[in-house]
N, CA, C and O atoms as a Tinker XYZ file with bonds, in Angstrom:
   344  protein
     1  N     78.564000  -89.222000   57.384000    73     2
     2  CA    79.815000  -88.489000   57.513000    64     1     3
     3  C     80.882000  -89.463000   57.996000    63     2     4     5
     4  O     80.676000  -90.207000   58.955000    81     3
     5  N     81.992000  -89.447000   57.336000    73     3     6
     6  CA    83.076000  -90.327000   57.745000    64     5     7
     7  C     83.820000  -89.720000   58.918000    63     6     8     9
     8  O     83.755000  -88.513000   59.152000    81     7
     9  N     84.519000  -90.556000   59.646000    73     7    10
    10  CA    85.306000  -90.059000   60.779000    64     9    11
    11  C     86.358000  -89.083000   60.296000    63    10    12    13
    12  O     86.646000  -88.101000   60.981000    81    11
    13  N     86.940000  -89.331000   59.127000    73    11    14
    14  CA    87.948000  -88.434000   58.591000    64    13    15
    15  C     87.363000  -87.051000   58.333000    63    14    16    17
    16  O     87.974000  -86.041000   58.681000    81    15
    17  N     86.174000  -87.003000   57.720000    73    15    18
    18  CA    85.526000  -85.719000   57.448000    64    17    19
    19  C     85.207000  -85.018000   58.756000    63    18    20    21
    20  O     85.435000  -83.815000   58.887000    81    19
    21  N     84.687000  -85.751000   59.718000    73    19    22
    22  CA    84.370000  -85.162000   61.021000    64    21    23
    23  C     85.627000  -84.571000   61.645000    63    22    24    25
    24  O     85.587000  -83.474000   62.202000    81    23
    25  N     86.724000  -85.279000   61.558000    73    23    26
    26  CA    87.972000  -84.807000   62.154000    64    25    27
    27  C     88.485000  -83.568000   61.439000    63    26    28    29
    28  O     89.004000  -82.657000   62.084000    81    27
    29  N     88.347000  -83.517000   60.106000    73    27    30
    30  CA    88.887000  -82.408000   59.335000    64    29    31
    31  C     88.201000  -81.085000   59.656000    63    30    32    33
    32  O     88.871000  -80.058000   59.758000    81    31
    33  N     86.878000  -81.090000   59.818000    73    31    34
    34  CA    86.200000  -79.819000   60.059000    64    33    35
    35  C     85.691000  -79.674000   61.486000    63    34    36    37
    36  O     85.065000  -78.664000   61.807000    81    35
    37  N     85.940000  -80.649000   62.348000    73    35    38
    38  CA    85.603000  -80.590000   63.767000    64    37    39
    39  C     84.107000  -80.398000   64.013000    63    38    40    41
    40  O     83.727000  -79.917000   65.080000    81    39
    41  N     83.269000  -80.751000   63.082000    73    39    42
    42  CA    81.834000  -80.571000   63.239000    64    41    43
    43  C     81.142000  -81.914000   63.274000    63    42    44    45
    44  O     81.469000  -82.825000   62.513000    81    43
    45  N     80.183000  -82.019000   64.170000    73    43    46
    46  CA    79.432000  -83.265000   64.299000    64    45    47
    47  C     78.178000  -83.270000   63.445000    63    46    48    49
    48  O     77.667000  -84.340000   63.113000    81    47
    49  N     77.664000  -82.088000   63.079000    73    47    50
    50  CA    76.438000  -81.972000   62.296000    64    49    51
    51  C     76.689000  -81.086000   61.084000    63    50    52    53
    52  O     77.473000  -80.141000   61.164000    81    51
    53  N     76.031000  -81.377000   59.957000    73    51    54
    54  CA    76.188000  -80.517000   58.780000    64    53    55
    55  C     75.575000  -79.140000   59.031000    63    54    56    57
    56  O     74.658000  -79.006000   59.841000    81    55
    57  N     76.076000  -78.123000   58.341000    73    55    58
    58  CA    75.586000  -76.758000   58.473000    64    57    59
    59  C     74.742000  -76.393000   57.261000    63    58    60    61
    60  O     74.984000  -76.872000   56.153000    81    59
    61  N     73.743000  -75.534000   57.485000    73    59    62
    62  CA    72.936000  -74.977000   56.398000    64    61    63
    63  C     72.931000  -73.466000   56.562000    63    62    64    65
    64  O     73.114000  -72.957000   57.668000    81    63
    65  N     72.723000  -72.755000   55.471000    73    63    66
    66  CA    72.650000  -71.292000   55.533000    64    65    67
    67  C     71.415000  -70.869000   56.309000    63    66    68    69
    68  O     70.397000  -71.562000   56.306000    81    67
    69  N     71.515000  -69.735000   56.967000    73    67    70
    70  CA    70.408000  -69.201000   57.752000    64    69    71
    71  C     70.215000  -67.754000   57.354000    63    70    72    73
    72  O     71.162000  -66.968000   57.372000    81    71
    73  N     68.995000  -67.401000   56.995000    73    71    74
    74  CA    68.695000  -66.045000   56.575000    64    73    75
    75  C     67.642000  -65.479000   57.521000    63    74    76    77
    76  O     66.566000  -66.056000   57.678000    81    75
    77  N     67.950000  -64.374000   58.136000    73    75    78
    78  CA    67.004000  -63.733000   59.044000    64    77    79
    79  C     67.617000  -63.515000   60.408000    63    78    80    81
    80  O     68.663000  -64.081000   60.726000    81    79
    81  N     66.970000  -62.697000   61.212000    73    79    82
    82  CA    67.509000  -62.361000   62.528000    64    81    83
    83  C     67.375000  -63.508000   63.521000    63    82    84    85
    84  O     66.387000  -64.241000   63.515000    81    83
    85  N     68.369000  -63.646000   64.359000    73    83    86
    86  CA    68.362000  -64.618000   65.458000    64    85    87
    87  C     68.492000  -63.806000   66.743000    63    86    88    89
    88  O     69.362000  -62.943000   66.856000    81    87
    89  N     67.629000  -64.086000   67.699000    73    87    90
    90  CA    67.664000  -63.372000   68.982000    64    89    91
    91  C     68.210000  -64.295000   70.057000    63    90    92    93
    92  O     67.828000  -65.463000   70.133000    81    91
    93  N     69.113000  -63.768000   70.897000    73    91    94
    94  CA    69.722000  -64.546000   71.975000    64    93    95
    95  C     69.469000  -63.836000   73.293000    63    94    96    97
    96  O     69.737000  -62.642000   73.425000    81    95
    97  N     68.948000  -64.579000   74.275000    73    95    98
    98  CA    68.783000  -64.050000   75.636000    64    97    99
    99  C     69.758000  -64.780000   76.539000    63    98   100   101
   100  O     69.850000  -66.007000   76.508000    81    99
   101  N     70.488000  -64.015000   77.347000    73    99   102
   102  CA    71.457000  -64.586000   78.279000    64   101   103
   103  C     70.806000  -64.786000   79.637000    63   102   104   105
   104  O     69.941000  -64.013000   80.048000    81   103
   105  N     71.240000  -65.843000   80.331000    73   103   106
   106  CA    70.769000  -66.043000   81.697000    64   105   107
   107  C     71.454000  -65.033000   82.596000    63   106   108   109
   108  O     72.487000  -64.472000   82.231000    81   107
   109  N     70.893000  -64.801000   83.754000    73   107   110
   110  CA    71.455000  -63.826000   84.667000    64   109   111
   111  C     72.392000  -64.420000   85.696000    63   110   112   113
   112  O     72.707000  -63.763000   86.688000    81   111
   113  N     72.851000  -65.661000   85.485000    73   111   114
   114  CA    73.715000  -66.312000   86.458000    64   113   115
   115  C     75.152000  -65.802000   86.354000    63   114   116   117
   116  O     75.622000  -65.435000   85.278000    81   115
   117  N     75.827000  -65.789000   87.484000    73   115   118
   118  CA    77.214000  -65.333000   87.523000    64   117   119
   119  C     78.166000  -66.517000   87.428000    63   118   120   121
   120  O     77.896000  -67.587000   87.974000    81   119
   121  N     79.280000  -66.318000   86.731000    73   119   122
   122  CA    80.360000  -67.294000   86.666000    64   121   123
   123  C     81.561000  -66.714000   87.395000    63   122   124   125
   124  O     81.762000  -65.500000   87.416000    81   123
   125  N     82.348000  -67.582000   87.987000    73   123   126
   126  CA    83.532000  -67.139000   88.706000    64   125   127
   127  C     84.676000  -68.083000   88.402000    63   126   128   129
   128  O     84.472000  -69.286000   88.239000    81   127
   129  N     85.876000  -67.539000   88.325000    73   127   130
   130  CA    87.047000  -68.368000   88.092000    64   129   131
   131  C     88.313000  -67.579000   88.338000    63   130   132   133
   132  O     88.276000  -66.362000   88.524000    81   131
   133  N     89.431000  -68.275000   88.336000    73   131   134
   134  CA    90.698000  -67.593000   88.596000    64   133   135
   135  C     91.061000  -66.646000   87.452000    63   134   136   137
   136  O     90.984000  -66.995000   86.274000    81   135
   137  N     91.456000  -65.438000   87.844000    73   135   138
   138  CA    91.914000  -64.467000   86.863000    64   137   139
   139  C     93.254000  -64.892000   86.300000    63   138   140   141
   140  O     94.103000  -65.410000   87.025000    81   139
   141  N     93.446000  -64.675000   85.007000    73   139   142
   142  CA    94.696000  -65.044000   84.344000    64   141   143
   143  C     95.567000  -63.830000   84.069000    63   142   144   145
   144  O     96.784000  -63.872000   84.248000    81   143
   145  N     94.927000  -62.740000   83.627000    73   143   146
   146  CA    95.687000  -61.509000   83.445000    64   145   147
   147  C     94.737000  -60.320000   83.461000    63   146   148   149
   148  O     93.531000  -60.456000   83.256000    81   147
   149  N     95.310000  -59.168000   83.708000    73   147   150
   150  CA    94.546000  -57.938000   83.865000    64   149   151
   151  C     95.288000  -56.806000   83.184000    63   150   152   153
   152  O     96.510000  -56.699000   83.284000    81   151
   153  N     94.544000  -55.966000   82.494000    73   151   154
   154  CA    95.113000  -54.757000   81.913000    64   153   155
   155  C     94.141000  -53.618000   82.188000    63   154   156   157
   156  O     93.068000  -53.828000   82.754000    81   155
   157  N     94.520000  -52.428000   81.790000    73   155   158
   158  CA    93.625000  -51.288000   81.948000    64   157   159
   159  C     92.373000  -51.468000   81.097000    63   158   160   161
   160  O     91.321000  -50.914000   81.414000    81   159
   161  N     92.483000  -52.244000   80.012000    73   159   162
   162  CA    91.380000  -52.410000   79.076000    64   161   163
   163  C     90.464000  -53.586000   79.371000    63   162   164   165
   164  O     89.357000  -53.637000   78.835000    81   163
   165  N     90.888000  -54.545000   80.214000    73   163   166
   166  CA    90.032000  -55.695000   80.458000    64   165   167
   167  C     90.688000  -56.751000   81.315000    63   166   168   169
   168  O     91.776000  -56.555000   81.856000    81   167
   169  N     90.005000  -57.873000   81.429000    73   167   170
   170  CA    90.476000  -58.984000   82.253000    64   169   171
   171  C     90.200000  -60.294000   81.519000    63   170   172   173
   172  O     89.217000  -60.405000   80.786000    81   171
   173  N     91.065000  -61.279000   81.718000    73   171   174
   174  CA    90.876000  -62.619000   81.172000    64   173   175
   175  C     90.839000  -63.587000   82.340000    63   174   176   177
   176  O     91.725000  -63.577000   83.194000    81   175
   177  N     89.808000  -64.425000   82.375000    73   175   178
   178  CA    89.690000  -65.425000   83.426000    64   177   179
   179  C     89.234000  -66.743000   82.832000    63   178   180   181
   180  O     88.753000  -66.792000   81.700000    81   179
   181  N     89.386000  -67.803000   83.595000    73   179   182
   182  CA    88.898000  -69.124000   83.207000    64   181   183
   183  C     87.816000  -69.508000   84.202000    63   182   184   185
   184  O     88.093000  -69.709000   85.385000    81   183
   185  N     86.592000  -69.608000   83.725000    73   183   186
   186  CA    85.450000  -69.877000   84.598000    64   185   187
   187  C     84.932000  -71.292000   84.380000    63   186   188   189
   188  O     84.848000  -71.767000   83.247000    81   187
   189  N     84.590000  -71.948000   85.462000    73   187   190
   190  CA    83.936000  -73.254000   85.398000    64   189   191
   191  C     82.442000  -73.017000   85.190000    63   190   192   193
   192  O     81.865000  -72.101000   85.777000    81   191
   193  N     81.829000  -73.831000   84.365000    73   191   194
   194  CA    80.391000  -73.712000   84.154000    64   193   195
   195  C     80.071000  -73.340000   82.726000    63   194   196   197
   196  O     80.937000  -73.331000   81.851000    81   195
   197  N     78.815000  -73.034000   82.512000    73   195   198
   198  CA    78.332000  -72.697000   81.176000    64   197   199
   199  C     77.493000  -71.430000   81.236000    63   198   200   201
   200  O     76.855000  -71.143000   82.249000    81   199
   201  N     77.499000  -70.684000   80.155000    73   199   202
   202  CA    76.629000  -69.532000   80.031000    64   201   203
   203  C     75.389000  -69.996000   79.284000    63   202   204   205
   204  O     75.420000  -70.216000   78.073000    81   203
   205  N     74.300000  -70.141000   80.026000    73   203   206
   206  CA    73.058000  -70.614000   79.425000    64   205   207
   207  C     72.374000  -69.482000   78.675000    63   206   208   209
   208  O     72.361000  -68.335000   79.122000    81   207
   209  N     71.804000  -69.831000   77.519000    73   207   210
   210  CA    71.128000  -68.853000   76.672000    64   209   211
   211  C     69.826000  -69.445000   76.160000    63   210   212   213
   212  O     69.589000  -70.650000   76.252000    81   211
   213  N     68.998000  -68.578000   75.625000    73   211   214
   214  CA    67.807000  -68.985000   74.892000    64   213   215
   215  C     67.883000  -68.330000   73.526000    63   214   216   217
   216  O     68.260000  -67.164000   73.416000    81   215
   217  N     67.527000  -69.070000   72.480000    73   215   218
   218  CA    67.681000  -68.607000   71.107000    64   217   219
   219  C     66.334000  -68.660000   70.400000    63   218   220   221
   220  O     65.628000  -69.667000   70.454000    81   219
   221  N     65.990000  -67.556000   69.734000    73   219   222
   222  CA    64.790000  -67.501000   68.908000    64   221   223
   223  C     65.245000  -67.426000   67.452000    63   222   224   225
   224  O     65.850000  -66.441000   67.029000    81   223
   225  N     64.948000  -68.480000   66.692000    73   223   226
   226  CA    65.360000  -68.563000   65.282000    64   225   227
   227  C     64.324000  -67.884000   64.390000    63   226   228   229
   228  O     63.173000  -67.723000   64.795000    81   227
   229  N     64.720000  -67.483000   63.178000    73   227   230
   230  CA    63.774000  -66.842000   62.256000    64   229   231
   231  C     62.560000  -67.732000   62.012000    63   230   232   233
   232  O     62.701000  -68.918000   61.714000    81   231
   233  N     61.377000  -67.156000   62.139000    73   231   234
   234  CA    60.137000  -67.887000   61.896000    64   233   235
   235  C     59.654000  -68.707000   63.069000    63   234   236   237
   236  O     58.542000  -69.233000   63.028000    81   235
   237  N     60.458000  -68.836000   64.121000    73   235   238
   238  CA    60.065000  -69.633000   65.283000    64   237   239
   239  C     59.214000  -68.789000   66.232000    63   238   240   241
   240  O     59.291000  -67.560000   66.227000    81   239
   241  N     58.403000  -69.467000   67.043000    73   239   242
   242  CA    57.580000  -68.775000   68.033000    64   241   243
   243  C     58.025000  -69.085000   69.454000    63   242   244   245
   244  O     57.556000  -68.461000   70.406000    81   243
   245  N     58.932000  -70.049000   69.598000    73   243   246
   246  CA    59.431000  -70.424000   70.924000    64   245   247
   247  C     60.954000  -70.409000   70.928000    63   246   248   249
   248  O     61.602000  -70.717000   69.928000    81   247
   249  N     61.500000  -70.046000   72.073000    73   247   250
   250  CA    62.951000  -70.052000   72.251000    64   249   251
   251  C     63.459000  -71.475000   72.463000    63   250   252   253
   252  O     62.776000  -72.308000   73.058000    81   251
   253  N     64.663000  -71.739000   71.968000    73   251   254
   254  CA    65.357000  -73.003000   72.231000    64   253   255
   255  C     66.449000  -72.745000   73.241000    63   254   256   257
   256  O     67.137000  -71.727000   73.169000    81   255
   257  N     66.615000  -73.659000   74.183000    73   255   258
   258  CA    67.656000  -73.515000   75.198000    64   257   259
   259  C     68.988000  -74.010000   74.641000    63   258   260   261
   260  O     69.034000  -74.917000   73.810000    81   259
   261  N     70.050000  -73.404000   75.110000    73   259   262
   262  CA    71.389000  -73.796000   74.703000    64   261   263
   263  C     72.417000  -73.170000   75.625000    63   262   264   265
   264  O     72.077000  -72.588000   76.656000    81   263
   265  N     73.678000  -73.298000   75.242000    73   263   266
   266  CA    74.738000  -72.639000   76.003000    64   265   267
   267  C     75.813000  -72.129000   75.042000    63   266   268   269
   268  O     76.085000  -72.712000   73.993000    81   267
   269  N     76.399000  -71.023000   75.453000    73   267   270
   270  CA    77.433000  -70.368000   74.663000    64   269   271
   271  C     78.703000  -71.203000   74.707000    63   270   272   273
   272  O     79.196000  -71.530000   75.786000    81   271
   273  N     79.234000  -71.548000   73.541000    73   271   274
   274  CA    80.469000  -72.329000   73.494000    64   273   275
   275  C     81.656000  -71.519000   72.990000    63   274   276   277
   276  O     82.808000  -71.897000   73.199000    81   275
   277  N     81.367000  -70.393000   72.317000    73   275   278
   278  CA    82.472000  -69.567000   71.826000    64   277   279
   279  C     81.937000  -68.178000   71.489000    63   278   280   281
   280  O     80.818000  -68.027000   70.999000    81   279
   281  N     82.750000  -67.182000   71.760000    73   279   282
   282  CA    82.443000  -65.804000   71.364000    64   281   283
   283  C     83.730000  -65.171000   70.862000    63   282   284   285
   284  O     84.782000  -65.307000   71.487000    81   283
   285  N     83.643000  -64.485000   69.742000    73   283   286
   286  CA    84.817000  -63.790000   69.230000    64   285   287
   287  C     84.382000  -62.495000   68.553000    63   286   288   289
   288  O     83.305000  -62.413000   67.961000    81   287
   289  N     85.237000  -61.495000   68.654000    73   287   290
   290  CA    84.958000  -60.221000   68.023000    64   289   291
   291  C     85.286000  -60.346000   66.543000    63   290   292   293
   292  O     86.416000  -60.667000   66.176000    81   291
   293  N     84.279000  -60.089000   65.682000    73   291   294
   294  CA    84.497000  -60.199000   64.239000    64   293   295
   295  C     84.844000  -58.851000   63.611000    63   294   296   297
   296  O     85.464000  -58.798000   62.549000    81   295
   297  N     84.445000  -57.770000   64.264000    73   295   298
   298  CA    84.832000  -56.403000   63.900000    64   297   299
   299  C     84.386000  -55.504000   65.040000    63   298   300   301
   300  O     83.686000  -55.956000   65.947000    81   299
   301  N     84.777000  -54.255000   65.007000    73   299   302
   302  CA    84.390000  -53.341000   66.082000    64   301   303
   303  C     82.872000  -53.346000   66.275000    63   302   304   305
   304  O     82.116000  -53.105000   65.334000    81   303
   305  N     82.449000  -53.617000   67.479000    73   303   306
   306  CA    81.024000  -53.583000   67.802000    64   305   307
   307  C     80.233000  -54.801000   67.380000    63   306   308   309
   308  O     79.010000  -54.802000   67.523000    81   307
   309  N     80.880000  -55.853000   66.859000    73   307   310
   310  CA    80.152000  -57.044000   66.407000    64   309   311
   311  C     80.818000  -58.307000   66.943000    63   310   312   313
   312  O     82.037000  -58.457000   66.869000    81   311
   313  N     80.009000  -59.206000   67.479000    73   311   314
   314  CA    80.492000  -60.480000   68.016000    64   313   315
   315  C     79.951000  -61.632000   67.198000    63   314   316   317
   316  O     78.818000  -61.587000   66.718000    81   315
   317  N     80.763000  -62.668000   67.039000    73   315   318
   318  CA    80.301000  -63.937000   66.515000    64   317   319
   319  C     80.044000  -64.853000   67.701000    63   318   320   321
   320  O     80.928000  -65.022000   68.540000    81   319
   321  N     78.868000  -65.446000   67.795000    73   319   322
   322  CA    78.509000  -66.310000   68.918000    64   321   323
   323  C     78.224000  -67.719000   68.424000    63   322   324   325
   324  O     77.438000  -67.907000   67.496000    81   323
   325  N     78.851000  -68.697000   69.031000    73   323   326
   326  CA    78.572000  -70.097000   68.724000    64   325   327
   327  C     77.781000  -70.666000   69.915000    63   326   328   329
   328  O     78.231000  -70.605000   71.059000    81   327
   329  N     76.614000  -71.210000   69.626000    73   327   330
   330  CA    75.723000  -71.710000   70.668000    64   329   331
   331  C     75.375000  -73.152000   70.358000    63   330   332   333
   332  O     74.997000  -73.486000   69.235000    81   331
   333  N     75.506000  -74.008000   71.371000    73   331   334
   334  CA    75.107000  -75.413000   71.233000    64   333   335
   335  C     73.740000  -75.569000   71.881000    63   334   336   337
   336  O     73.546000  -75.199000   73.039000    81   335
   337  N     72.787000  -76.124000   71.119000    73   335   338
   338  CA    71.458000  -76.354000   71.666000    64   337   339
   339  C     71.474000  -77.481000   72.693000    63   338   340   341
   340  O     72.215000  -78.454000   72.553000    81   339
   341  N     70.648000  -77.338000   73.726000    73   339   342
   342  CA    70.559000  -78.360000   74.779000    64   341   343
   343  C     69.712000  -79.526000   74.308000    63   342   344
   344  O     69.519000  -80.488000   75.052000    81   343
């Protein structure tokens, strides 16, 4: 991969399609940080640290450790989660 290609898509590793369910377990640790804004519907804060997770890929028998790097709502009731493996 050339540096130009890496810069254009911001990815360090190539992606492949994945078919099948992926299971994610969240750690029970708490994060804390300064609140940025508050509404009746929710709160936005900036927290130091990482949300550690374990991921079970299709066909795997063991979980892989990683941490959540991004979460976004893709539609009502559905989240897109980006996880970097440790």
